[in-house]
N, C-alpha and C positions, 0 to 999 in steps of 0.2 A: 594698544596700538601706539606706535611712535612715528611722528611725522616731523621732520626737520629738528629732531632732537627733543621734541616736546611730546608728553604723553597726552593723548586725546581719547575720547570715548568713540567707540566704533559706530554706533547708530547715527549720530549727527554727521559723521564723516561719510558714511555710506549713502545717506540721503542726499547730502550735498553733491556727491559724485554723480548720482543719477540725474540731478537737475543741471549739471554744468554744461550739458550738450545744448547747443543753440537750437532755436526753433526752425523747423524745416519749411514752414509755411511760405515765406517769401520765395524760396527757391522752387518749391512745388508750384506756386502760382505762376511764376515766370515760365516754367516748363510747360504747364498747361496752356498758358496764353500763347506761347510760341507755336505750339502744335494745334492750336484752335480747339482745344478740348475743354476750356474753362466753362463753357455753357452746356456741356453734355451732362447727362446724369452721373456718369462715372467721375467726371471732373469735379462736379459739385460734391459728390460723396467723398472724394479724396480730400478736398479742402475742408469739408466739415469734420472729417476724422482727424485731420491735422490740427484743427482748432480745438477739438475736444482734448486731444493729446497735450496740447500746449496748456490748456486750462488745468488739466490734472497735474502736469509737471510743475506749474507755478504753485499749485496747492501743496504739492509735496515739498517744495522749497519753503513754503510758509510753515509747514509742520516741522521741518528741520530747524528753522529759526526758533520756533516755539520750544523745541526740545533743548536747544542750546541755551536759550535765554531763561528757561524755567529755573527759578531759584528755590522753589519749594514744591511740595506735593500738589498744591492747589493751583499753581500757575498754569500748567499745561491745560487742564480742563477749562480754566477761565479763558485762555486764549482761543481754544476751540469754540467755546460758546460765543465769543465775540466775532469769530470768523463766520459762524452760522448766521448771526444777526446781520452782519455786513452783507452776506449773500442774499438773505431774505429781503433786505432793503433794496439791493440791486434789482432783484426780480420784481418787487412791487412798485418801485419808484422809477428807476433808471430805464428798465426795459420798455415800459409803455412810451416813454419819451423817445427812445430810439426807434420804436416801431413807427411812431408818427413822422419822424424825420426821414425814415427810409421810404415811406410812401411818396414823399415829395420828390425824392431823388428818382424813384422808379417812374414817376409821371414825366419827369424831364427827359429821361433817356429812352 
């Protein structure tokens, strides 16, 4: 495949194109807020689905960067293992701290 006169691999380009779309969450949140639907079950579900979609899209971008930056056969698996380690740390360390701070906000409002 050729882009701007340069030959590029198809896979990194395709993955990059998938992720180039901006996140719809702020727009969706605004629409739900204006219509008073942000506290309904369907509004919560819509925002949760948008958040999951955003996380998956950013993960796909990370995979695209790993594919582009991989200089050898072992680079890509190493990057994937490091990403899994980071996610595990987030779940074990950061998430409990966020849960604690969320309770304080819920009690205030």
